[in-house]
N, C-alpha and C positions, 0 to 999 in steps of 0.2 A: 550662591553666587560667589564666583572667584575673583578676588581682587588682587592687584599687583602688590609686590612687596613695598614699594614706595607709598602706595595708598594706605596700606595697613599701618606703616610706620607713622605717616602724618596723622591718621585717625587716632592712633595711640598717643601721640604727643599732645594732640589737641585735648583728648579726654583728661589728660593729666592737668591741664590747666583750668578745667571747669570745676567750679566750686558751688555747692548748694548753699543757699543762704536763706535765712528766715525773712518773712514778709516785711519785718521791721528794718532789717539790714538792707533789703531791696529797696525799700523807701529812701533809706539814707544815701544809697548809691545813686538813685535817680536824682535826688536833691543836689548831688555833686556833679550832675551831668551825664550819667550813664543813660544809654539808649534803652528804652522798654520796647522789647520785641515780642509780640504775641504770635505764636505759631499755632494757629487753629484754622478751621475753614472759615470763610468770609461770613457766612450766615452766623456762625458762633461768635465771631468778632463783633458783628453788628448788634447782637442781642446784648451785648455789654462788654466794656473793657475799660481799663485804667485810663484817664485822661492823659492825652499826649502820647499814647502808645502807638507804635508803628505795627503794621499787620503784614505778615507774609503767610501764605498757606503752605502746608508741607510740601506740595508738589512744585512750589516755585522758589523755596527757600535757597537752594544752591545756586539758582540762576539769578536771583535778584538781591542777595544780601548785600552787594556792593552799593545798591541804591540806598539802602537803609544806614549802612556803616561803611562809608567809603574808606575810612582810615583803619588799617589792619589791626591797630592796637586799641581801638575803641572799646570801651567798657560796655558790655551788653547785659542787661538783666532779661533773660529769657523766660517767658511764660509758655508752657506747653499745654496740651490737652488735659482735661481734668476739670476739677472744680474751679469755677470762676473766682477770680480775686474778690474779697469782700468789698474792697473799695469800689470795684466796678459795679456792684449791685446797689450802690447808694443813689 
């Protein structure tokens, strides 16, 4: 897929601002008001998720992110596909 130079620049700038954090740090951030966003299919989200988490599926993320985080500088803890968080299984 060919993307415009503007898109590639924006994507690169965004990637530089993303930081991977430990589960403990993610918990601290959410206690300070960060938004928990789970990006999984609805059926996976329904199987278990962290209390208070918002859900967007991969196919709707770009279209609906403003509903979950209307402020562009909002801090978001993003949970992607993969192993479900331990807290979600309790």
